[in-house]
C-alpha positions as CSV (number, residue, x, y, z in Angstrom):
1,Y,-8.6,4.8,-0.7
2,A,-9.9,4.4,2.8
3,Y,-13.5,5.2,1.8
4,Y,-13.7,2.6,-1.0
5,T,-12.3,-0.1,1.4
6,L,-15.2,0.6,3.8
7,G,-17.7,0.3,0.9
8,L,-16.1,-2.9,-0.3
9,A,-16.1,-4.3,3.2
10,K,-19.9,-3.7,3.5
11,I,-20.6,-5.2,0.1
12,T,-18.3,-8.3,0.5
13,G,-18.3,-8.9,4.2
14,I,-14.4,-9.0,4.1
15,S,-12.6,-6.7,6.5
16,A,-11.6,-3.3,5.1
17,L,-8.1,-4.0,6.4
18,W,-7.6,-6.7,3.8
19,F,-8.6,-4.2,1.0
20,G,-6.3,-1.6,2.6
21,L,-3.4,-4.0,2.7
22,F,-4.0,-5.1,-0.9
23,G,-4.2,-1.5,-2.0
24,N,-0.9,-0.7,-0.2
25,L,0.8,-3.6,-1.9
26,V,-0.4,-2.3,-5.3
27,V,0.9,1.1,-4.5
28,I,4.3,-0.3,-3.5
29,A,4.5,-2.4,-6.7
30,F,3.6,0.5,-8.9
31,A,6.1,2.8,-7.1
32,L,8.8,0.2,-7.6
33,F,7.9,0.0,-11.3
34,V,8.1,3.8,-11.5
35,V,11.5,3.9,-9.9
36,W,12.7,1.2,-12.3
37,M,11.5,3.1,-15.3
38,L,12.7,6.5,-14.0
39,Y,16.2,5.4,-13.0
40,P,17.7,5.4,-16.5
41,I,16.1,8.7,-17.3
42,S,16.5,10.7,-14.1
43,R,18.2,9.2,-11.0
44,A,17.0,12.1,-8.9
45,A,13.4,11.5,-9.8
46,A,13.8,7.8,-9.1
47,Y,15.3,8.6,-5.7
48,L,12.5,11.0,-4.9
49,T,10.0,8.3,-5.5
50,I,11.5,5.9,-3.0
51,P,9.9,7.7,0.1
52,V,6.5,6.7,-1.3
53,I,7.6,3.0,-1.1
54,I,9.0,3.5,2.5
55,W,5.9,5.3,3.7
56,T,3.5,2.8,2.2
57,A,5.5,-0.1,3.7
58,Y,5.3,1.6,7.1
59,A,1.5,2.1,6.7
60,S,1.3,-1.6,5.7
61,L,3.0,-2.6,8.9
62,I,0.4,-0.6,10.9
63,V,-2.4,-2.3,9.0
64,I,-0.8,-5.7,9.7
65,G,-0.6,-4.8,13.4
66,E,-4.3,-3.9,13.4
67,M,-5.1,-7.1,11.6
68,R,-3.3,-9.1,14.3
69,L,-5.2,-7.2,17.0
70,Q,-8.4,-8.2,15.4
71,K,-7.2,-11.8,14.9
72,L,-7.6,-11.5,11.1
73,I,-4.1,-13.0,10.6
């Protein structure tokens, strides 16, 4: 989704990092929902979805670090 964040940044004047962070939060929330729904059906599938949450959280920390460098937060 990096490309649409750049487009939204041009249209709105809001930093693409904000859109990226929001997108990451949506991905994390959806992945948590998927884990919640999968767990009763297939624990293995639920566990295999957890790395998506971990990786996206890590990417979010990088975005937050970049936002701090740019003094956006």
